[in-house]
PDB file as gemmi writes it, atoms N, CA and C in Angstrom:
CRYST1    1.000    1.000    1.000  90.00  90.00  90.00 P 1                      
ATOM      1  N   MET A   1      14.989  36.511  23.786  1.00  0.00           N  
ATOM      2  CA  MET A   1      14.706  35.380  23.545  1.00  0.00           C  
ATOM      3  C   MET A   1      14.520  34.276  24.743  1.00  0.00           C  
ATOM      4  N   ASP A   2      13.662  33.700  24.741  1.00  0.00           N  
ATOM      5  CA  ASP A   2      13.882  32.702  25.489  1.00  0.00           C  
ATOM      6  C   ASP A   2      14.601  31.266  25.274  1.00  0.00           C  
ATOM      7  N   LYS A   3      14.462  30.172  26.473  1.00  0.00           N  
ATOM      8  CA  LYS A   3      15.799  29.491  26.423  1.00  0.00           C  
ATOM      9  C   LYS A   3      14.721  28.535  25.402  1.00  0.00           C  
ATOM     10  N   ALA A   4      13.653  27.797  25.753  1.00  0.00           N  
ATOM     11  CA  ALA A   4      12.672  27.434  24.783  1.00  0.00           C  
ATOM     12  C   ALA A   4      13.078  27.398  22.992  1.00  0.00           C  
ATOM     13  N   HIS A   5      13.251  28.674  23.302  1.00  0.00           N  
ATOM     14  CA  HIS A   5      13.430  29.025  21.934  1.00  0.00           C  
ATOM     15  C   HIS A   5      14.292  29.042  21.024  1.00  0.00           C  
ATOM     16  N   LYS A   6      15.638  29.170  21.619  1.00  0.00           N  
ATOM     17  CA  LYS A   6      16.974  28.760  21.376  1.00  0.00           C  
ATOM     18  C   LYS A   6      17.258  27.703  21.092  1.00  0.00           C  
ATOM     19  N   ASP A   7      16.121  26.561  22.346  1.00  0.00           N  
ATOM     20  CA  ASP A   7      16.999  25.053  21.832  1.00  0.00           C  
ATOM     21  C   ASP A   7      15.806  24.753  20.825  1.00  0.00           C  
ATOM     22  N   VAL A   8      14.748  25.116  20.322  1.00  0.00           N  
ATOM     23  CA  VAL A   8      13.968  24.860  19.178  1.00  0.00           C  
ATOM     24  C   VAL A   8      15.276  24.817  17.790  1.00  0.00           C  
ATOM     25  N   LEU A   9      16.035  26.368  18.113  1.00  0.00           N  
ATOM     26  CA  LEU A   9      16.677  27.161  16.375  1.00  0.00           C  
ATOM     27  C   LEU A   9      17.593  25.818  16.652  1.00  0.00           C  
ATOM     28  N   GLN A  10      18.480  26.138  17.994  1.00  0.00           N  
ATOM     29  CA  GLN A  10      19.395  25.080  18.110  1.00  0.00           C  
ATOM     30  C   GLN A  10      19.441  23.462  17.277  1.00  0.00           C  
ATOM     31  N   ILE A  11      18.340  22.950  17.705  1.00  0.00           N  
ATOM     32  CA  ILE A  11      18.086  21.449  17.293  1.00  0.00           C  
ATOM     33  C   ILE A  11      17.844  21.370  15.531  1.00  0.00           C  
ATOM     34  N   THR A  12      17.097  22.182  15.364  1.00  0.00           N  
ATOM     35  CA  THR A  12      17.056  22.307  13.675  1.00  0.00           C  
ATOM     36  C   THR A  12      17.378  22.983  13.237  1.00  0.00           C  
ATOM     37  N   LYS A  13      18.769  23.933  13.747  1.00  0.00           N  
ATOM     38  CA  LYS A  13      19.722  24.174  12.734  1.00  0.00           C  
ATOM     39  C   LYS A  13      20.533  22.702  12.620  1.00  0.00           C  
ATOM     40  N   GLU A  14      20.450  22.496  13.349  1.00  0.00           N  
ATOM     41  CA  GLU A  14      21.466  20.998  13.949  1.00  0.00           C  
ATOM     42  C   GLU A  14      20.980  19.660  12.680  1.00  0.00           C  
ATOM     43  N   ILE A  15      19.712  19.597  12.084  1.00  0.00           N  
ATOM     44  CA  ILE A  15      19.189  19.019  11.569  1.00  0.00           C  
ATOM     45  C   ILE A  15      18.992  19.507  10.240  1.00  0.00           C  
ATOM     46  N   VAL A  16      19.526  20.893  10.029  1.00  0.00           N  
ATOM     47  CA  VAL A  16      19.472  21.034   8.760  1.00  0.00           C  
ATOM     48  C   VAL A  16      20.448  21.181   8.426  1.00  0.00           C  
ATOM     49  N   VAL A  17      21.801  21.054   9.138  1.00  0.00           N  
ATOM     50  CA  VAL A  17      22.737  21.210   8.803  1.00  0.00           C  
ATOM     51  C   VAL A  17      23.432  19.637   8.239  1.00  0.00           C  
ATOM     52  N   LYS A  18      22.959  18.822   8.974  1.00  0.00           N  
ATOM     53  CA  LYS A  18      22.778  17.265   8.612  1.00  0.00           C  
ATOM     54  C   LYS A  18      22.047  16.916   7.297  1.00  0.00           C  
ATOM     55  N   PHE A  19      20.986  17.773   7.085  1.00  0.00           N  
ATOM     56  CA  PHE A  19      20.562  17.125   5.604  1.00  0.00           C  
ATOM     57  C   PHE A  19      20.921  17.962   4.543  1.00  0.00           C  
ATOM     58  N   VAL A  20      21.677  18.880   4.540  1.00  0.00           N  
ATOM     59  CA  VAL A  20      22.929  20.017   3.542  1.00  0.00           C  
ATOM     60  C   VAL A  20      23.804  18.906   3.506  1.00  0.00           C  
ATOM     61  N   GLU A  21      24.390  18.256   4.748  1.00  0.00           N  
ATOM     62  CA  GLU A  21      25.650  17.748   4.394  1.00  0.00           C  
ATOM     63  C   GLU A  21      25.097  16.372   3.098  1.00  0.00           C  
ATOM     64  N   VAL A  22      24.377  15.455   3.607  1.00  0.00           N  
ATOM     65  CA  VAL A  22      23.605  14.517   3.053  1.00  0.00           C  
ATOM     66  C   VAL A  22      23.190  14.697   1.548  1.00  0.00           C  
ATOM     67  N   GLY A  23      22.924  16.541   1.400  1.00  0.00           N  
ATOM     68  CA  GLY A  23      22.434  16.406   0.210  1.00  0.00           C  
ATOM     69  C   GLY A  23      20.765  16.740  -0.123  1.00  0.00           C  
ATOM     70  N   ARG A  24      19.748  16.723   1.222  1.00  0.00           N  
ATOM     71  CA  ARG A  24      18.688  16.723   1.254  1.00  0.00           C  
ATOM     72  C   ARG A  24      18.153  17.913   0.949  1.00  0.00           C  
ATOM     73  N   ILE A  25      18.847  18.839   1.626  1.00  0.00           N  
ATOM     74  CA  ILE A  25      18.337  20.334   1.343  1.00  0.00           C  
ATOM     75  C   ILE A  25      19.535  21.095   0.578  1.00  0.00           C  
ATOM     76  N   THR A  26      19.053  22.001  -0.105  1.00  0.00           N  
ATOM     77  CA  THR A  26      19.630  22.921  -1.013  1.00  0.00           C  
ATOM     78  C   THR A  26      19.393  23.943  -0.830  1.00  0.00           C  
ATOM     79  N   PRO A  27      20.149  25.425  -1.501  1.00  0.00           N  
ATOM     80  CA  PRO A  27      19.708  26.356  -1.030  1.00  0.00           C  
ATOM     81  C   PRO A  27      18.641  27.154  -2.131  1.00  0.00           C  
ATOM     82  N   ALA A  28      17.702  26.247  -2.559  1.00  0.00           N  
ATOM     83  CA  ALA A  28      17.299  26.204  -3.391  1.00  0.00           C  
ATOM     84  C   ALA A  28      16.053  25.723  -2.648  1.00  0.00           C  
ATOM     85  N   ASN A  29      15.784  24.915  -1.852  1.00  0.00           N  
ATOM     86  CA  ASN A  29      14.626  24.576  -1.156  1.00  0.00           C  
ATOM     87  C   ASN A  29      14.876  24.709   0.492  1.00  0.00           C  
ATOM     88  N   PHE A  30      15.650  25.244   0.920  1.00  0.00           N  
ATOM     89  CA  PHE A  30      16.198  26.103   2.192  1.00  0.00           C  
ATOM     90  C   PHE A  30      14.400  26.674   2.623  1.00  0.00           C  
ATOM     91  N   ALA A  31      14.466  27.489   2.130  1.00  0.00           N  
ATOM     92  CA  ALA A  31      13.179  28.326   2.993  1.00  0.00           C  
ATOM     93  C   ALA A  31      11.888  27.713   2.930  1.00  0.00           C  
ATOM     94  N   GLU A  32      11.935  26.709   2.328  1.00  0.00           N  
ATOM     95  CA  GLU A  32      10.948  25.779   3.002  1.00  0.00           C  
ATOM     96  C   GLU A  32      10.771  24.712   3.197  1.00  0.00           C  
ATOM     97  N   SER A  33      12.259  24.515   3.774  1.00  0.00           N  
ATOM     98  CA  SER A  33      12.299  22.864   4.474  1.00  0.00           C  
ATOM     99  C   SER A  33      12.684  23.599   5.932  1.00  0.00           C  
ATOM    100  N   PHE A  34      13.128  24.937   6.239  1.00  0.00           N  
ATOM    101  CA  PHE A  34      13.296  24.960   7.490  1.00  0.00           C  
ATOM    102  C   PHE A  34      12.560  25.558   8.324  1.00  0.00           C  
ATOM    103  N   PRO A  35      11.279  26.384   7.562  1.00  0.00           N  
ATOM    104  CA  PRO A  35      10.298  26.434   9.143  1.00  0.00           C  
ATOM    105  C   PRO A  35       9.519  25.060   8.865  1.00  0.00           C  
ATOM    106  N   ALA A  36       9.422  24.020   8.205  1.00  0.00           N  
ATOM    107  CA  ALA A  36       8.823  22.416   8.136  1.00  0.00           C  
ATOM    108  C   ALA A  36       9.601  22.068   9.508  1.00  0.00           C  
ATOM    109  N   ILE A  37      10.617  21.972   9.314  1.00  0.00           N  
ATOM    110  CA  ILE A  37      11.223  21.386  10.445  1.00  0.00           C  
ATOM    111  C   ILE A  37      11.541  21.960  11.632  1.00  0.00           C  
ATOM    112  N   TYR A  38      11.578  23.335  11.702  1.00  0.00           N  
ATOM    113  CA  TYR A  38      11.593  24.195  12.999  1.00  0.00           C  
ATOM    114  C   TYR A  38      10.146  23.680  13.806  1.00  0.00           C  
ATOM    115  N   ALA A  39       8.733  23.737  12.768  1.00  0.00           N  
ATOM    116  CA  ALA A  39       7.497  23.564  13.344  1.00  0.00           C  
ATOM    117  C   ALA A  39       7.493  21.933  14.164  1.00  0.00           C  
ATOM    118  N   VAL A  40       8.499  21.102  13.464  1.00  0.00           N  
ATOM    119  CA  VAL A  40       8.541  19.348  13.891  1.00  0.00           C  
ATOM    120  C   VAL A  40       9.217  19.711  15.057  1.00  0.00           C  
ATOM    121  N   VAL A  41      10.088  20.411  15.548  1.00  0.00           N  
ATOM    122  CA  VAL A  41      11.028  20.272  16.682  1.00  0.00           C  
ATOM    123  C   VAL A  41       9.916  21.388  17.451  1.00  0.00           C  
ATOM    124  N   ARG A  42       9.877  21.894  17.511  1.00  0.00           N  
ATOM    125  CA  ARG A  42       8.681  23.311  18.282  1.00  0.00           C  
ATOM    126  C   ARG A  42       7.707  21.962  19.202  1.00  0.00           C  
ATOM    127  N   GLU A  43       6.798  21.334  17.964  1.00  0.00           N  
ATOM    128  CA  GLU A  43       5.935  20.789  18.419  1.00  0.00           C  
ATOM    129  C   GLU A  43       6.136  19.283  19.655  1.00  0.00           C  
ATOM    130  N   THR A  44       7.751  19.117  19.315  1.00  0.00           N  
ATOM    131  CA  THR A  44       7.760  17.715  19.951  1.00  0.00           C  
ATOM    132  C   THR A  44       8.307  18.083  21.016  1.00  0.00           C  
ATOM    133  N   LEU A  45       8.997  19.431  21.269  1.00  0.00           N  
ATOM    134  CA  LEU A  45       9.361  19.720  22.363  1.00  0.00           C  
ATOM    135  C   LEU A  45       8.578  19.840  23.496  1.00  0.00           C  
ATOM    136  N   ALA A  46       7.275  20.805  22.533  1.00  0.00           N  
ATOM    137  CA  ALA A  46       6.382  21.018  23.357  1.00  0.00           C  
ATOM    138  C   ALA A  46       5.376  19.848  23.784  1.00  0.00           C  
ATOM    139  N   GLY A  47       5.573  18.664  23.836  1.00  0.00           N  
ATOM    140  CA  GLY A  47       5.027  17.542  24.033  1.00  0.00           C  
ATOM    141  C   GLY A  47       3.990  17.576  23.168  1.00  0.00           C  
ATOM    142  N   GLY A  48       3.764  17.272  21.923  1.00  0.00           N  
ATOM    143  CA  GLY A  48       2.963  17.066  21.000  1.00  0.00           C  
ATOM    144  C   GLY A  48       2.555  15.859  20.922  1.00  0.00           C  
ATOM    145  N   PRO A  49       1.350  15.827  19.922  1.00  0.00           N  
ATOM    146  CA  PRO A  49       0.676  14.430  20.071  1.00  0.00           C  
ATOM    147  C   PRO A  49       1.949  12.973  20.081  1.00  0.00           C  
ATOM    148  N   GLU A  50       1.581  12.169  20.867  1.00  0.00           N  
ATOM    149  CA  GLU A  50       2.508  11.074  20.755  1.00  0.00           C  
ATOM    150  C   GLU A  50       2.746  10.201  19.271  1.00  0.00           C  
ATOM    151  N   THR A  51       1.467  10.358  18.552  1.00  0.00           N  
ATOM    152  CA  THR A  51       1.522   9.806  17.468  1.00  0.00           C  
ATOM    153  C   THR A  51       1.144  10.483  16.421  1.00  0.00           C  
ATOM    154  N   THR A  52       2.163  10.167  15.054  1.00  0.00           N  
ATOM    155  CA  THR A  52       1.895  11.424  14.366  1.00  0.00           C  
ATOM    156  C   THR A  52       0.943  10.269  13.113  1.00  0.00           C  
ATOM    157  N   PRO A  53       0.037  11.253  12.362  1.00  0.00           N  
ATOM    158  CA  PRO A  53      -1.094  10.094  11.601  1.00  0.00           C  
ATOM    159  C   PRO A  53      -0.205  10.107  10.004  1.00  0.00           C  
ATOM    160  N   ALA A  54      -0.460   9.131   9.647  1.00  0.00           N  
ATOM    161  CA  ALA A  54       0.447   8.761   8.484  1.00  0.00           C  
ATOM    162  C   ALA A  54       0.217   9.788   7.902  1.00  0.00           C  
ATOM    163  N   SER A  55       1.466   9.686   6.454  1.00  0.00           N  
ATOM    164  CA  SER A  55       1.307  10.963   5.423  1.00  0.00           C  
ATOM    165  C   SER A  55       0.572  10.771   4.646  1.00  0.00           C  
ATOM    166  N   GLY A  56      -0.194  11.928   4.922  1.00  0.00           N  
ATOM    167  CA  GLY A  56      -1.644  12.197   3.716  1.00  0.00           C  
ATOM    168  C   GLY A  56      -2.738  11.897   3.999  1.00  0.00           C  
ATOM    169  N   ALA A  57      -2.719  11.376   5.340  1.00  0.00           N  
ATOM    170  CA  ALA A  57      -4.293  10.956   6.364  1.00  0.00           C  
ATOM    171  C   ALA A  57      -4.756  12.478   6.861  1.00  0.00           C  
ATOM    172  N   PRO A  58      -5.838  11.912   7.005  1.00  0.00           N  
ATOM    173  CA  PRO A  58      -6.724  13.315   7.190  1.00  0.00           C  
ATOM    174  C   PRO A  58      -5.666  13.486   8.760  1.00  0.00           C  
ATOM    175  N   GLY A  59      -5.777  15.000   8.394  1.00  0.00           N  
ATOM    176  CA  GLY A  59      -4.896  15.552  10.090  1.00  0.00           C  
ATOM    177  C   GLY A  59      -3.461  15.316   9.851  1.00  0.00           C  
ATOM    178  N   SER A  60      -2.872  14.816   8.678  1.00  0.00           N  
ATOM    179  CA  SER A  60      -1.635  15.525   8.717  1.00  0.00           C  
ATOM    180  C   SER A  60      -1.030  16.288   8.417  1.00  0.00           C  
ATOM    181  N   SER A  61       0.102  16.786   8.873  1.00  0.00           N  
ATOM    182  CA  SER A  61       0.445  17.812   8.254  1.00  0.00           C  
ATOM    183  C   SER A  61       1.530  17.885   7.361  1.00  0.00           C  
ATOM    184  N   ALA A  62       1.991  19.172   6.845  1.00  0.00           N  
ATOM    185  CA  ALA A  62       3.288  19.124   6.020  1.00  0.00           C  
ATOM    186  C   ALA A  62       4.442  19.277   6.484  1.00  0.00           C  
ATOM    187  N   PRO A  63       5.320  19.196   7.545  1.00  0.00           N  
ATOM    188  CA  PRO A  63       5.881  19.383   8.061  1.00  0.00           C  
ATOM    189  C   PRO A  63       6.164  17.629   8.369  1.00  0.00           C  
ATOM    190  N   ASP A  64       5.390  17.314   8.878  1.00  0.00           N  
ATOM    191  CA  ASP A  64       5.236  15.294   9.199  1.00  0.00           C  
ATOM    192  C   ASP A  64       5.446  15.120   7.503  1.00  0.00           C  
ATOM    193  N   ALA A  65       4.852  15.552   6.652  1.00  0.00           N  
ATOM    194  CA  ALA A  65       5.192  14.636   4.919  1.00  0.00           C  
ATOM    195  C   ALA A  65       6.064  14.995   4.811  1.00  0.00           C  
ATOM    196  N   PHE A  66       6.847  16.212   4.859  1.00  0.00           N  
ATOM    197  CA  PHE A  66       8.342  16.760   4.518  1.00  0.00           C  
ATOM    198  C   PHE A  66       9.053  15.743   5.358  1.00  0.00           C  
ATOM    199  N   LEU A  67       9.453  15.217   6.759  1.00  0.00           N  
ATOM    200  CA  LEU A  67       9.996  14.449   7.216  1.00  0.00           C  
ATOM    201  C   LEU A  67      10.476  13.179   6.718  1.00  0.00           C  
ATOM    202  N   LEU A  68       9.211  12.762   6.284  1.00  0.00           N  
ATOM    203  CA  LEU A  68       8.600  11.094   5.773  1.00  0.00           C  
ATOM    204  C   LEU A  68       9.160  11.224   4.654  1.00  0.00           C  
ATOM    205  N   ALA A  69       9.309  12.447   3.986  1.00  0.00           N  
ATOM    206  CA  ALA A  69       9.638  12.168   2.223  1.00  0.00           C  
ATOM    207  C   ALA A  69      11.007  12.537   2.630  1.00  0.00           C  
ATOM    208  N   SER A  70      11.674  12.972   3.579  1.00  0.00           N  
ATOM    209  CA  SER A  70      13.442  13.441   3.481  1.00  0.00           C  
ATOM    210  C   SER A  70      13.847  12.345   4.278  1.00  0.00           C  
ATOM    211  N   ALA A  71      13.300  11.544   5.057  1.00  0.00           N  
ATOM    212  CA  ALA A  71      13.931  10.202   5.665  1.00  0.00           C  
ATOM    213  C   ALA A  71      14.908   9.764   4.553  1.00  0.00           C  
ATOM    214  N   PRO A  72      16.141   9.473   4.926  1.00  0.00           N  
ATOM    215  CA  PRO A  72      17.147   8.469   4.369  1.00  0.00           C  
ATOM    216  C   PRO A  72      16.452   7.206   3.782  1.00  0.00           C  
ATOM    217  N   GLY A  73      16.319   6.874   2.596  1.00  0.00           N  
ATOM    218  CA  GLY A  73      15.872   5.299   2.239  1.00  0.00           C  
ATOM    219  C   GLY A  73      14.285   6.056   1.548  1.00  0.00           C  
ATOM    220  N   ARG A  74      13.619   6.705   1.921  1.00  0.00           N  
ATOM    221  CA  ARG A  74      12.214   7.346   1.571  1.00  0.00           C  
ATOM    222  C   ARG A  74      12.099   8.115   0.357  1.00  0.00           C  
ATOM    223  N   THR A  75      10.901   7.590  -0.330  1.00  0.00           N  
ATOM    224  CA  THR A  75      10.568   8.442  -1.184  1.00  0.00           C  
ATOM    225  C   THR A  75       9.751   9.513  -1.220  1.00  0.00           C  
ATOM    226  N   GLY A  76       8.949   8.809  -0.364  1.00  0.00           N  
ATOM    227  CA  GLY A  76       7.771  10.245  -0.037  1.00  0.00           C  
ATOM    228  C   GLY A  76       6.511   9.686  -1.030  1.00  0.00           C  
ATOM    229  N   LYS A  77       6.931   8.841  -1.381  1.00  0.00           N  
ATOM    230  CA  LYS A  77       5.605   7.907  -2.305  1.00  0.00           C  
ATOM    231  C   LYS A  77       4.868   6.436  -1.685  1.00  0.00           C  
ATOM    232  N   SER A  78       3.614   6.470  -1.763  1.00  0.00           N  
ATOM    233  CA  SER A  78       4.103   4.879  -1.212  1.00  0.00           C  
ATOM    234  C   SER A  78       3.354   4.016  -2.546  1.00  0.00           C  
TER     235      SER A  78                                                      
END                                                                             
């Protein structure tokens, strides 16, 4: 396993642990949440797009929508 992959896994783990602590992630939705968070972290560390389209906009991705909906104080609904 290379350093970049280890870094992405470590950051993803820390985010998931924090979401579990605040009740945003449960055992029931872990399998859906972890890959979405992992993909966003990997894209960010790889120098992904500087701006992210709004949730639901053409070209937006499921991980972006997940993070927006999971942000504290956000419902994911407009």
